[in-house]
N, C-alpha and C positions, 0 to 999 in steps of 0.2 A: 506543455506542462504534463508531467508524468507522476501519477500517484501509484506507488508500488504496494499492492496488497500482498503481504508476506504469509498470510494464513487465511484461506477462504472459508466461507460459511459452510458448515456441515463437515469440514475436514476432520478426519479421525487421525490422531497421532498420539505420541507419548504425552504431549502437553494437553491434548484434548481427546482423551480416550472414549468419551461418549459423544463426540461430535462437537465442532466449534459452534458456539451460539451467536457468533458475530463475525466480523472481519478484523484482521490486524493490519494496520497501516504503518509503514516505517516512517518514523519521525525523530528528529533530534530531541533530546530531553530539553524541556523548557519552551517548546513551541506553543504559542498561544492557541487555544482551542475556542471555537466560536459556535454558538447555537445555530443549527441548521434551519430553525424556524421559530416563530413566536410560541411561547409556552410558559409553563410554571415548573419551577424546580420541585419535583416530587420528593426526591430523596438525595441526600449527600451521604455517601457510605465510605467505609473502610473495611473491606471484606477480608483483609489479611493476605497472607502469603499463599493461600490455597485457592485464591480467586482473582478478581480484577484489582485487588488492592484499593487505592483511593479512587472513587468514581462519583459521577453525577448522573442522575436519571431525570430526564426532562419529559413532562407530560405535554405533548404538542397539541396545538389547537385542532389538528385533524383527527385527534383521538389516539394516535400512536404514541409510543414512548421511544425516546432516543437515549441510548446508554453509552456513556463515555467511561473507559476504564484505564487503569495503570497510570493515573495522573500523579504529578508531583505536587501540584498546588491547586487548591480549589478556591475560587474567588466569588462563589455565589452561596446562598443559604436556602434551606428548605422553605417553600412557600413563596419564594421570590419570583415575580413575573419578569421574564427576560424576552428581549426582542431578537429577531433573526440577526445574526452577525455579532451579537454581544459576546464578549469574552467570558467564558465560564471557568477558566483555569488554564493550567499548563500541562503539557504532555510529560510523561515520566516513565518510570521503570518499576513501579510499586506492584505488589502482589505476585502472583505466579507468572513471572515474565523472564524471558531469556535475553532481553535487550530492550532499549528504549523504543517504544512504539505506542500507538493509540489502539485500544480495543474499541471498536464502534459496533454497537448492536442496536436492534430495534425490536419492539414488541407491538403486536396488534391484537386487541381483545385478550391480553394476557399471554399470548403465545409468541414465541420467538419467530421472526420472519427474516428472510434474507435481505440484508441492508445493501447488498452490492448494487442494485439498481439506483439507489440514492447516490452512491459514490460515482457511478458511471454517468448519471444525469448531471451531476454538479461539477465533475472534474475539469471540464473545459469551459465552465461558465463562471460568471462573476460571483455566484453564490459560494463556490469553492474558495475563492479568495477571502471570503468572510469566514468560512468554516476553518480554514487553516491559513494563518497569516503569511503574507508574502515573505520569502526569505528562508522558508523551511526546506528540509530535504524533499518534502512531498511535491512542491511545485517546481522542482528541478531548477531552482534559481542559483546556479553555481557560479562562483567567480572565475573558474577556469575549467577547461575540459578535464584536467586531472582531478578536480573535486568531484565531477560527475562520475568518472570512472572509479574513483576511490569509493564512492557510496555504493556503486553497483557491485563491485567485487569485494572490497574489504567490509562494507557495511552489511553483508549478509545476502547479497544478490547473486553470488557466484553459483550457488546451488540451482537457483532458478534459471540462470543463463545456461548452465551445463545441460539441464533438462530440456530447455528449448532448442539448444543446438543439436542434441541427440535426435530430437524429433524432426529437425530440419535436414539431417544428414542425407536421407534418401533423395530428397529434392535436389540438394546441392551436388550429390554424386551424379544425378542425371544431367544437370546443367554442365558439370565438369566434363563428362564424357563428350557432350556436344562441342564444348569449347576445345577440348583436346583434339577431336577429329578435324575441326576446322583449321586450327593452328598447326597441326602436324603436317598438313599439306604444304605449309610454308617452311617450318623449321621444328624439329623434334624438341629442342631445348626450349623454344618459345612456347610449345604446347605444354610442357611440364610447368613452366612459370604461370601459364594461363590457368591451369588446374589449381595451383596454389593460391592464385589471386582470387578465384571464385570461392574457395573454402574460407579464406581470410575475410573477404568482403561479406560473405554470408554471416560469419560470426559477429562482425561489426554491426551489421543490419539488425541482428537479434537484440543487441544492446539497446 
């Protein structure tokens, strides 16, 4: 299961000039969103095109707040008590958004905190299956390998892949030199093919 965070907490960009107050998670529009814990719906908002658009803020029983943004449909109301895993609405593309995704943020004592650990701790556990319903882009449940590759490259992951590949190039070059040296003792053409194989295999591994 792979959850792709497309914008990290604290990231500064044209979209988040003062620093991102949460994390963005790539999701198909209309994906059911579920509460990460028991709590009370503190606010149901529509902050418009300059913010997270339609959203839900849940006061969790541990004292923290969970913030869901860019939603298309909200299925809870203010003051409603909700249980862990209960659907609160559907992901969308409302507000200041460049594509369908979930903005997920957290506050503790009124201050924004990094929600990444919550995502990391739940991504491979059953709680995440409650947080994001099975069958979404987030849990990598694709009918074919082409669907997976399509989301990775066409769905906005190309930039991340290129960045990761560039960072891995020095390592791949080092491995390629070793492979070339070994195979060149057998056949120079085979050595060239070996180098190409290492670079291609490295790119696939990064996906």
